[in-house]
C-alpha positions in Angstrom: 31.7 -22.5 -11.9 29.9 -21.0 -8.9 26.6 -22.5 -7.9 25.1 -19.1 -7.6 26.3 -17.2 -10.6 26.4 -18.8 -14.0 28.5 -16.5 -16.1 31.6 -14.3 -15.8 29.3 -11.3 -16.4 27.3 -12.3 -13.3 30.4 -12.6 -11.3 31.5 -9.1 -12.1 28.1 -7.7 -11.4 28.1 -9.3 -7.9 31.1 -7.4 -6.7 29.5 -3.9 -7.1 26.6 -1.9 -6.0 24.4 -3.8 -8.4 25.3 -7.3 -7.2 22.3 -9.6 -7.5 21.1 -12.2 -5.0 20.0 -15.3 -7.0 16.5 -16.7 -6.7 17.9 -19.9 -5.5 19.9 -18.2 -2.7 16.9 -16.2 -1.7 14.8 -19.3 -1.3 17.7 -21.1 0.5 17.9 -18.4 3.1 14.2 -18.9 4.0 15.1 -22.4 5.2 17.5 -21.3 8.0 15.8 -22.4 11.2 16.2 -19.2 13.1 15.0 -17.1 10.2 12.2 -19.4 8.9 8.6 -18.2 8.9 5.7 -20.6 9.4 3.7 -21.6 6.3 0.0 -21.5 7.0 -1.8 -19.3 4.4 -4.1 -20.4 1.5 -5.3 -18.6 -1.6 -8.5 -17.6 0.3 -6.4 -16.2 3.2 -4.5 -14.1 0.7 -7.5 -12.8 -1.1 -9.0 -11.9 2.3 -5.8 -10.1 3.2 -6.0 -8.2 -0.2 -9.6 -7.2 0.2 -9.0 -6.4 3.9 -6.2 -3.9 3.2 -7.6 -2.3 0.0 -11.2 -1.8 1.1 -10.8 1.0 3.7 -9.8 4.6 3.5 -10.5 5.0 -0.2 -14.3 4.3 0.3 -14.8 5.5 3.9 -12.6 8.7 3.8 -11.4 9.8 0.4 -14.5 9.4 -1.8 -16.3 12.5 -0.7 -13.1 14.7 -0.5 -12.0 13.9 -4.0 -15.4 14.2 -5.6 -16.0 17.6 -3.9 -12.5 19.0 -4.6 -11.1 17.5 -7.8 -13.4 15.3 -9.9 -17.1 15.6 -9.1 -19.1 12.5 -10.1 -16.2 11.5 -12.4 -14.5 10.3 -9.3 -15.8 6.9 -10.5 -13.5 7.3 -13.6 -10.6 8.2 -11.3 -11.1 4.9 -9.5 -11.1 3.1 -12.9 -7.9 4.8 -14.0 -6.2 4.0 -10.7 -7.5 0.4 -10.9 -6.1 -0.1 -14.4 -2.7 1.2 -13.2 -2.8 -1.3 -10.4 -3.9 -4.1 -12.7 -0.8 -3.6 -14.9 1.4 -3.7 -11.8 -0.4 -6.7 -10.4 0.4 -8.8 -13.4 4.1 -8.1 -12.8 3.8 -8.7 -9.1 2.1 -12.0 -9.7 4.9 -13.3 -11.9 7.6 -12.3 -9.4 5.7 -13.7 -6.4 5.3 -17.0 -8.1 8.9 -17.1 -9.1 10.5 -15.8 -5.9 8.1 -16.8 -3.1 10.1 -15.0 -0.4 9.1 -12.3 2.1 9.8 -8.7 1.1 7.8 -8.2 -2.1 9.3 -5.6 -4.4 12.5 -5.5 -2.3 13.2 -9.2 -2.8 12.2 -9.0 -6.5 14.6 -6.1 -7.0 17.4 -7.9 -5.3 17.0 -10.8 -7.8 16.8 -8.6 -10.9 18.2 -5.1 -10.5 20.8 -5.5 -7.7 21.5 -4.6 -4.1 21.4 -0.8 -4.3 18.1 -0.7 -6.1 16.7 -3.3 -3.8 17.8 -1.3 -0.7 16.2 1.8 -2.2 12.9 0.1 -2.9 13.0 -1.5 0.5 13.6 1.8 2.2 10.8 3.2 0.1 8.4 0.4 1.2 9.2 1.0 4.9 8.1 4.6 4.4 5.0 3.7 2.4 3.7 1.1 4.7 4.5 2.9 7.9 2.9 6.2 6.9 0.0 4.3 5.3 -0.7 2.6 8.5 -0.5 5.8 10.5 -2.8 7.6 8.1 -5.4 4.8 8.3 -5.1 4.6 12.1 -6.0 8.3 12.3 -9.0 7.8 9.9 -10.2 4.9 12.2 -9.8 7.1 15.2 -12.0 9.8 13.6 -14.9 7.2 13.1 -14.4 5.9 16.6 -14.6 9.4 18.1 -17.9 9.9 16.2 -19.3 6.6 17.5 -18.3 7.5 21.1 -19.8 10.9 20.7 -23.1 9.4 19.6 -23.0 7.4 22.9 -22.3 10.5 24.9 -18.6 9.9 25.5 -16.1 12.6 24.6 -12.3 12.3 24.6 -10.3 15.3 26.0 -9.3 17.6 23.1 -5.6 17.0 23.8 -6.1 13.2 23.2 -8.1 13.6 20.0 -5.2 14.3 17.6 -4.0 17.3 15.6 -6.8 19.1 13.7 -7.1 22.4 12.0 -3.9 23.8 13.5 -4.8 22.6 17.0 -2.0 20.3 18.4 -2.9 17.1 20.2 -2.1 13.3 20.5 -4.3 10.8 18.9 -4.7 8.3 21.8 -7.1 5.9 19.9 -4.9 5.6 16.9 -1.9 4.8 19.0 -3.8 2.2 21.0 -5.1 0.5 17.8 -1.6 0.1 16.3 -0.2 -1.4 19.6 -3.1 -3.9 19.8 -2.7 -5.0 16.2 1.0 -5.4 16.7 0.3 -7.8 19.5 -2.0 -9.9 17.3 0.6 -10.0 14.5 3.2 -11.3 16.9 0.9 -14.2 18.0 0.8 -15.7 14.5 -0.3 -15.4 10.9 -3.2 -17.8 11.2 -4.6 -15.8 14.1 -4.1 -12.6 12.1 -5.9 -14.1 9.1 -8.8 -15.3 11.2 -9.2 -11.8 12.8 -8.9 -10.3 9.3 -11.6 -12.7 7.8 -14.1 -11.6 10.5 -13.3 -7.9 9.9 -13.4 -8.2 6.2 -16.8 -9.9 6.4 -18.2 -7.0 8.3 -16.6 -4.5 6.1 -17.8 -5.9 2.8 -21.3 -6.3 4.2 -21.3 -2.6 5.0 -20.1 -1.7 1.5 -22.8 -3.8 -0.1 -25.3 -2.2 2.1 -24.2 1.3 0.9 -24.5 0.1 -2.7 -27.9 -1.5 -2.4 -29.6 0.9 -0.1 -28.0 4.0 -1.7 -29.1 2.8 -5.2 -32.7 3.5 -4.2 -31.8 7.1 -3.2 -30.0 8.2 -6.3 -31.2 11.5 -8.0 -30.2 11.7 -11.6 -29.7 15.5 -11.5 -26.8 15.0 -9.1 -24.7 13.5 -11.9 -24.9 16.7 -14.0 -22.3 17.6 -14.9 -20.6 14.3 -14.7 -17.2 15.9 -15.5 -17.5 19.4 -14.1 -15.7 22.0 -16.2 -12.2 22.8 -15.3 -11.6 25.7 -13.0 -8.4 27.3 -11.6 -7.0 25.6 -8.6 -7.4 27.4 -5.3 -3.9 26.3 -4.4 -2.7 28.8 -6.9 0.3 26.7 -8.3 3.7 26.7 -6.7 4.9 23.5 -5.0 1.4 22.5 -4.2 0.6 22.1 -7.9 1.0 18.8 -9.7 4.5 18.3 -11.0 3.1 17.7 -14.6 1.6 21.2 -14.5 4.9 22.8 -13.5 6.9 20.7 -16.1 4.6 21.2 -19.1 3.3 24.7 -18.2 -0.3 23.7 -17.5 -2.4 26.2 -15.6 -3.1 24.7 -12.1 -6.7 23.6 -12.2 -9.2 21.2 -10.7 -12.1 19.2 -12.3 -12.2 18.7 -16.0 -10.3 15.8 -17.7 -7.0 16.7 -15.9 -8.9 16.7 -12.7 -9.8 13.1 -13.2 -6.0 12.2 -13.5 -5.1 14.3 -10.5 -7.9 12.6 -8.6 -6.6 9.2 -9.7 -3.2 10.0 -8.3 -4.9 10.6 -4.9 -7.5 7.9 -4.9 -4.7 5.6 -5.8 -4.1 5.6 -2.0 -7.3 3.5 -1.9 -5.7 0.6 -3.8 -2.5 0.6 -1.7 -2.0 -2.8 -0.1 -2.8 -5.4 -2.8 0.9 -5.8 -3.3 1.2 -6.7 0.4 -0.2 -10.1 -0.6 3.2 -10.7 -2.2 5.0 -10.0 1.1 3.2 -13.0 2.6 4.5 -15.4 -0.1 7.0 -17.0 2.2 4.1 -17.8 4.7 1.9 -19.4 2.0 1.6 -23.2 1.7 1.5 -23.2 -2.2 2.8 -19.7 -3.2 3.4 -20.4 -6.9 -0.4 -21.0 -7.3 -2.0 -19.0 -4.5 -0.1 -15.7 -4.5 -1.1 -14.8 -8.1 -4.7 -15.7 -7.3 -4.7 -13.7 -4.1 -3.2 -10.5 -5.8 -5.4 -10.5 -8.9 -8.6 -11.7 -7.2 -8.5 -9.1 -4.4 -7.8 -6.3 -6.8 -10.7 -7.2 -9.1 -13.1 -7.4 -6.2 -12.0 -4.1 -4.8 -12.1 -2.2 -8.1 -15.7 -3.2 -8.7 -16.7 -2.2 -5.2 -15.0 1.2 -5.4 -16.5 2.2 -8.7 -20.0 1.1 -7.5 -19.8 3.0 -4.2 -18.5 6.2 -5.9 -21.3 6.1 -8.4 -23.9 5.7 -5.6 -22.6 8.3 -3.2 -22.3 11.0 -5.9 -25.8 10.1 -7.0 -27.3 10.4 -3.5 -25.9 13.9 -2.8 -24.6 16.7 -5.1 -20.8 16.3 -5.2 -20.3 20.0 -4.1 -22.2 19.3 -0.8 -20.5 16.0 0.1 -18.7 15.8 3.5 -14.9 15.4 3.3 -14.7 13.6 6.7 -17.3 10.8 6.6 -19.0 11.1 3.2 -21.0 7.9 3.2 -22.4 8.2 6.7 -23.2 11.9 6.2 -24.9 11.3 2.8 -27.4 9.0 4.5 -27.9 11.4 7.4 -28.7 14.2 5.0 -31.4 12.0 3.4 -32.9 11.2 6.7 -31.5 7.7 7.3 -29.5 8.0 10.6 -29.7 4.2 11.1 -27.7 3.6 7.9 -25.3 6.3 8.9 -24.6 4.6 12.2 -24.1 1.2 10.5 -21.6 2.7 8.0 -19.7 4.5 10.8 -19.4 1.1 12.7 -18.4 -0.7 9.5 -15.8 1.9 8.7 -14.3 1.7 12.2 -14.2 -2.0 12.2 -13.0 -2.2 8.6 -10.1 0.2 8.9 -8.6 -2.1 11.6 -7.8 -4.7 9.0 -6.1 -2.1 6.8 -3.8 -1.1 9.7 -3.1 -4.7 10.5 -2.1 -5.8 7.0 0.0 -2.6 6.4 1.8 -3.4 9.6 2.2 -7.1 8.4 3.7 -6.0 5.1 6.1 -3.5 6.7 7.4 -6.0 9.2 8.0 -8.6 6.5 10.0 -6.1 4.3 12.0 -5.1 7.3 12.6 -8.7 8.3 13.8 -9.6 4.7 16.2 -6.7 4.7 17.5 -7.6 8.1 18.0 -11.2 7.1 20.1 -10.0 4.2 22.3 -7.9 6.5 21.2 -4.6 5.0 19.6 -3.7 8.4 20.7 -5.0 11.8 20.5 -8.8 11.9 18.9 -8.7 15.4 15.6 -8.0 13.7 15.7 -11.1 11.5 14.9 -13.7 14.2 11.6 -15.6 13.9 9.7 -16.4 17.2 10.5 -20.0 18.2 6.8 -20.7 19.0 4.7 -18.5 16.7 7.0 -18.5 13.7 6.6 -14.7 13.2 9.2 -11.9 12.8 8.4 -10.7 16.3 11.3 -8.3 16.8 10.8 -6.3 13.7 7.0 -6.4 14.2 7.3 -5.0 17.8 9.9 -2.4 16.9 8.0 -1.0 13.9 4.7 -1.3 15.7 5.9 1.0 18.5 7.3 3.5 16.0 4.1 3.6 13.9 2.0 3.8 17.1 3.9 7.0 18.2 3.8 8.4 14.6 0.0 7.8 14.4 -0.5 9.9 17.5 0.9 13.0 15.6 -0.2 12.2 12.0 -2.3 14.5 9.8 -4.0 12.6 7.0 -3.9 15.4 4.4 -0.1 15.8 4.5 0.9 12.1 4.3 -1.5 10.3 2.0 0.2 11.7 -1.2 3.7 10.7 0.1 2.4 7.2 0.5 1.1 7.2 -3.1 4.4 8.2 -4.6 6.3 5.5 -2.8 4.0 2.8 -4.0 4.0 4.1 -7.6 7.8 4.0 -7.5 7.7 0.4 -6.3 5.4 -0.4 -9.3 7.9 1.0 -11.7 10.8 -1.0 -10.2 8.8 -4.3 -10.2 7.7 -3.8 -13.9 11.4 -3.1 -15.0 12.5 -6.1 -12.9 10.2 -8.4 -14.8 11.7 -7.5 -18.1 15.3 -7.8 -16.8 14.7 -11.2 -15.1 13.0 -12.6 -18.2 16.3 -11.8 -20.1 18.8 -12.7 -17.4 17.1 -15.9 -16.1 14.9 -17.3 -18.8 15.4 -20.8 -17.3 13.5 -20.0 -14.0 10.3 -21.8 -13.5 7.4 -19.3 -13.5 4.1 -20.6 -12.3 2.5 -17.4 -13.5 3.8 -15.4 -16.5 2.9 -11.7 -17.1 1.2 -11.7 -20.5 2.6 -9.6 -23.5 6.1 -8.9 -22.1 7.5 -6.4 -22.5 4.4 -4.5 -23.5 2.5 -4.9 -20.2 5.5 -3.9 -18.0 6.2 -0.9 -20.2 2.6 0.2 -19.9 2.8 -0.3 -16.2 5.9 1.9 -16.0 4.3 4.7 -18.1 1.0 4.6 -16.2 2.7 4.8 -12.8 5.0 7.6 -13.9 2.0 9.6 -15.2 0.2 9.3 -11.9 3.4 10.3 -10.1 3.6 13.4 -12.2 0.1 14.3 -11.1 1.2 14.5 -7.5 2.3 17.9 -6.0 5.8 19.0 -6.5 6.2 19.3 -2.7 5.4 15.5 -2.4 8.4 14.8 -4.8 10.6 17.0 -2.6 9.7 15.1 0.6 10.2 11.7 -1.3 13.6 12.9 -2.6 14.6 13.8 1.0 13.6 10.3 2.2 15.6 8.7 -0.6 18.7 10.7 0.1 18.5 9.6 3.7 18.2 6.0 2.4 21.4 6.3 0.3 23.3 7.7 3.4 22.3 4.8 5.5 23.1 2.2 2.8 26.6 3.5 2.3 27.3 3.9 6.1 25.8 0.6 7.1 24.1 -1.7 4.6 26.9 -2.0 2.0 29.5 -3.2 4.5 27.1 -5.5 6.4 25.4 -7.1 3.4 25.5 -10.9 3.6 25.7 -11.2 -0.1 28.7 -8.8 -0.1 30.4 -10.8 2.7 29.9 -14.0 0.7 31.4 -12.5 -2.4 34.4 -11.3 -0.5 35.3 -14.8 0.7 37.5 -17.0 -1.4 35.5 -19.2 -3.8 34.8 -22.6 -2.4 33.7 -24.2 -5.5 
């Protein structure tokens, strides 16, 4: 009997598009000297990474925009809905990460449970999600930095300030940020975690400052109505309307109860990244214990902070008057507290750097894992001989994202990032159920409770949020997936290491 596949059924599966890579083989591949990543992270490091990537754009950029345009003060409920969806997914991620402590997150999990083609698709999806997420956040960081530079009397030329309101330009600051962070990531995970720890300390301090100082400036009347009455959407339907409205015949609208769900589908962007903790499992000293703690701990901390900030900011200023560019800083300015506004702008600019760094980290690890499996060129799967980092994939992707961030518009891409993440959640939840059935013998340091109820709820919640995204977002996502299928069948399928192994005569 093969050491990798225990039943004839498994052997048949492993000759087709749904051939699975066993957990044992995935772990064995991480021990190859030229592909081995250095283990240096603890549970605290992982929690810091999680908080570092999640606390960012959602608080500093999206809060005011979503409150003003879709949910009003009920944006707090939208954060709760999005947090619940993430919590269900986090329980599934925690089980997989403790069972398969290998770089690649949902890609690696899918390879062990669903098979190679689904794994390729989810890996391709993650590359899009993390690349665009990093580019979007870099542009948000650039906006805060330009505001700080403007306060100091320095102005960048318009052509180097990015694309805004139909005016074309290149965002120089966003591009430089991504390149600098790429260099830090190449120099080692421990250095990256130390830089992140300092940045997260500053960021969380600023968030707590907003909550505490802003609580004394709340006006109760600003919460009325807490859930504004539903009104026709200015978008007027068509492809810009949520897919659920087109499928079920709803009238396109904002605010009201449906506005909360539509808002949740967008503020979900604020939670993107907690799953990146799972991509660092291979670089964690005790992944079975520490990765679940890092995932669940960071998500709990961030959800509480998000809800508190959204309650405070909509209490400080009427939701209809909130700024959509820098809502927290501008709310303090309006109330005559420019000092707090300046501190918030500084905290946002510093804080968003950690978001970019960790999104880059996650993307390079997924790319590295796919390359190590032969689905992408193997040249990118070499670890640095001194720093133990996947330096080739980090540099290549860093340059691509740096260029993309120079031409990125936040409004267009945030929703595309969301649908990619939700799709990953669906795949991971399904994978937990399948792996419980196919490999009940595997040691699981963390077990998702109430299987299959929790994974099924995770799938339903994720699909519901996906349906609340615009139809045009689904079309863009479908285009990216089709491109992924083409690349897999032209390159990945024939170069797959698993496929090559299975084509060789059995040696045992």
